[in-house]
N, C-alpha and C positions, 0 to 999 in steps of 0.2 A: 352439439355445442354445449359447453359447460356454462352454468349460470353461477352467479356469486354464491348461491347456497350450496353448490357442488364443490366449492373450494375451501380449503382450510388454511387460514393465515395464522401462524403461530403468534407473531407480533409484528405489527407494522410500525417501523421506527420513523419518526418525523425528524428531519434535519438534513444537513448537507452530507451526501455520501462522500467518503474520503478513502483514498488508497495511500497509505503511508509507506514509503520505501526505506528499508533499513539495510545495513550491512553488518554482519557479525564477524568480527576479526578474532579468531582464536590465537593468532600470532601476537596481537596487542592486548588481547583479553578485554575487549570492549565492543559495544554496540554503537553504531553511528546511524544518525538520521541522514539520509541522502536526498530526501525530497518527499513531496506529496502531490497528488493530482486528483482531479475529479474526471469521470468518464462522460463523454457525450455520446448518447445512445439513440438509435432509431427505434422506433418513432416515438418512444416514450417521452423524450425531451421536447418534441414538437407537440404532442398531445396535451401537455400541461397548459398550453395556451388556449385550449378549448374548454368549454364547459362540459360537464358529464353528459348532459342531454344531447348536445351536438355529437359527441363521440358515439353515443348509442344510436342516434338517428342515422349517422353515416355508416354504422356497422364497423367502426374502426377497432382494431385489436392492437394492444401494445406489443412492441417488439423491443428487444434490448441488444441489438447488434452495435458493438462499440465502433464508432466511426472516428473518434479522436480522444485525445487526452488534453485537459486543460491544467497547466501548472498551478499549484496552490501554495502560496507562502503562508504558513501557519501563524496565527497570533502568537506572539512571544510567550504569553501566559500559558499557552497550551503545551509548549515544548517540554517542560519537565514531565508532565503526565505522559506525553507521547513517547519520550525516551524511556520512561519507566515501563510502559507497556512492552516495548521492544526488548528490554532487559529481562523482564519477567517471562516473556515468551521464550527467549533463548534458554533461560534457566530451566523452565519446565520441559522443553524439548530435550535438554541434556539429561534430565532425570528420567523422563519417560522413554526416550528413543536415542540412547547414546550413539554417536557423540553429540547429537542434537543439531540444531540449525547452524550451518556454516555458510558464510557468504551472504548473498543477497536474499532477501525475503520481503514480503509485503503484508501488512495487516489492513484489512478492509473493515470499515465501520461507518458510523453516522455520528456527527457532532450536532447536538441539539441547541436550542436557543439559550440554554443555561450553561453552555460549554462543557456539557457531559459528553464523553466519548464512549460509544458502545461498539465494541469490536465483535464481529460475527463470522469472520472468515480470514484465512491466511493463504498466501501463495508462497510456496518454498522455491522460488525461482526469480529470475530477472523479470520484472513486470513491465508492461509496455510504457508506462508513464516515465520510467527511468530513462527511456530513450530521448526524452525531451531535453535532457541536460547534457548535450553533447559537449558543451564547454564547461561543465560543472554545474552542480546543483546549487540552490540557494544556501545550503548548509555545508557542503563539502569543503568550501574554502576555509571555514572555521576550523576544520580538523587538519587541513593539509597546506593552507596558505598558497594554494594554487587550484585552478579549475580541475575537477575530478568527476568524470562521468562514471556510471556504474561499471562499464567495461574496463576503464582504466583502473578503477578501484580493485577489481578482481585481479588484474595483472599485477598491481602493486602488492597485493596480499601474497600471491604466488612468489613474486620476487623476494619479498621479505622472508617468507618461509624457507626458500632455498638458501638465502644468505645466513639464516639462523640454523640451518640443518634440521628443520622441523617441517618438512613438506607433508609428513603424515598427519599434521594437525589440520591441514586444509583440503585433503583429498580422502575420499573414503572408498 
């Protein structure tokens, strides 16, 4: 059994864990925020209700199996920074790994009590939290004036690419 002195923690970030959902549209030349969520995980989320001595006494070990996603509507003051992170991510992927990120992706991070956002991971795919917005995300209506789930957004991008004879922009 590993003890705390056998483990290396590079940095423990205190704050709200967040998964931000984006869509990069090569057809429109923009990045869209489609939502955000937090994950509910076993048994780590239940263990935080217990004191450390009880956890040790009971021999409980944290697990991080995702059992659900909780939608998160971001504070309006965070939106410019969140959008900028998505834009910078797509610009860097375009430079480093052409053609770069296309379509859905997610940035995972932590927001601390001073509203600093620390991103530490990305998912280059449709993430589970986007399935919460079957009838549209809290933000998609701002772009499209209609409900827009991630699946519908992908279909819209493909249709627009076909109509503009630029399908090569959205498929690799």
